C-alpha positions as CSV (number, residue, x, y, z in Angstrom):
1,X,0.0,0.0,0.0
2,X,1.3,3.5,-0.8
3,X,1.6,6.2,1.8
4,X,-0.5,9.3,1.4
5,X,1.3,12.6,0.5
6,X,0.3,16.0,1.8
7,X,-2.4,16.6,-0.9
8,X,-3.1,13.1,-2.1
9,X,-1.2,10.0,-3.2
10,X,2.5,9.8,-3.8
11,X,5.7,11.8,-3.6
12,X,4.8,14.1,-6.5
13,X,2.3,16.0,-4.5
14,X,4.8,16.5,-1.7
15,X,7.3,17.8,-4.2
16,X,4.7,20.3,-5.6
17,X,3.9,21.4,-2.0
18,X,7.6,22.0,-1.3
19,X,8.0,23.9,-4.6
20,X,5.0,26.0,-3.9
21,X,6.2,26.9,-0.5
22,X,9.6,27.8,-1.9
23,X,8.1,30.1,-4.6
24,X,5.8,31.7,-2.1
25,X,8.7,32.5,0.2
26,X,10.7,34.1,-2.8
27,X,7.6,36.2,-3.7
28,X,7.3,37.5,-0.1
29,X,11.0,38.3,0.2
30,X,11.3,39.8,-3.3
31,X,8.3,42.2,-2.8
32,X,8.7,42.7,0.9
33,X,5.1,41.8,1.4
34,X,3.3,42.4,4.7
35,X,2.2,39.3,6.6
36,X,-1.4,39.9,5.8
37,X,-0.8,39.7,2.0
38,X,-1.9,36.4,0.4
39,X,0.2,34.6,-2.1
40,X,-1.1,31.6,-4.1
41,X,1.0,29.4,-6.4
42,X,-0.6,27.0,-8.9
43,X,0.6,24.8,-11.7
44,X,-1.7,25.2,-14.7
45,X,-1.9,22.8,-17.6
46,X,-3.1,25.0,-20.4
47,X,-4.5,23.2,-23.5
48,X,-4.7,26.3,-25.6
49,X,-2.2,26.2,-28.5
50,X,-1.0,29.7,-27.6
51,X,0.0,28.5,-24.1
52,X,3.4,27.0,-23.2
53,X,1.7,23.8,-21.9
54,X,2.4,23.7,-18.2
55,X,2.9,27.1,-16.5
56,X,3.1,28.4,-13.0
57,X,0.6,31.1,-12.0
58,X,1.2,33.2,-9.0
59,X,-1.5,35.5,-7.4
60,X,-0.4,38.2,-5.1
61,X,-3.3,39.8,-3.0
62,X,-2.9,42.6,-0.6
63,X,-5.6,44.5,1.3
64,X,-6.8,47.5,-0.7
65,X,-4.5,46.6,-3.6
66,X,-5.5,45.1,-7.0
67,X,-4.7,41.4,-7.3
68,X,-1.5,40.8,-9.3
69,X,-1.1,37.8,-11.6
70,X,2.4,36.6,-12.5
71,X,2.9,33.7,-14.9
72,X,6.1,31.7,-15.5
73,X,6.1,29.5,-18.5
74,X,7.5,26.4,-16.9
75,X,6.3,23.7,-14.4
76,X,6.3,24.7,-10.7
77,X,9.1,22.3,-9.7
78,X,11.4,23.9,-12.3
79,X,10.8,27.5,-11.3
80,X,14.1,29.2,-10.3
81,X,14.5,32.5,-8.4
82,X,15.8,34.1,-11.6
83,X,12.5,33.2,-13.3
84,X,10.5,34.8,-10.6
85,X,12.6,38.0,-10.6
86,X,12.2,38.3,-14.4
87,X,8.5,37.8,-14.2
88,X,8.1,40.4,-11.4
89,X,9.7,43.2,-13.5
């Protein structure tokens, strides 16, 4: 029998959770976000021919601020700090 991961079955979900936490931390540090700002990180599999296939979508939400969407055209586990820095500019 397989052990349950954080969000479901298998190690892959644990890896995605760790990658998501890493990217969230980079976002918070890079933008010096207050603790009440919300950051979500999702891996999206876009089937539109104009999309890169799998991309990482980051939503940054602060009180009284418009929500900001940042997209990185690579799978979440492959996102590097340099990718995020380029996307935030």
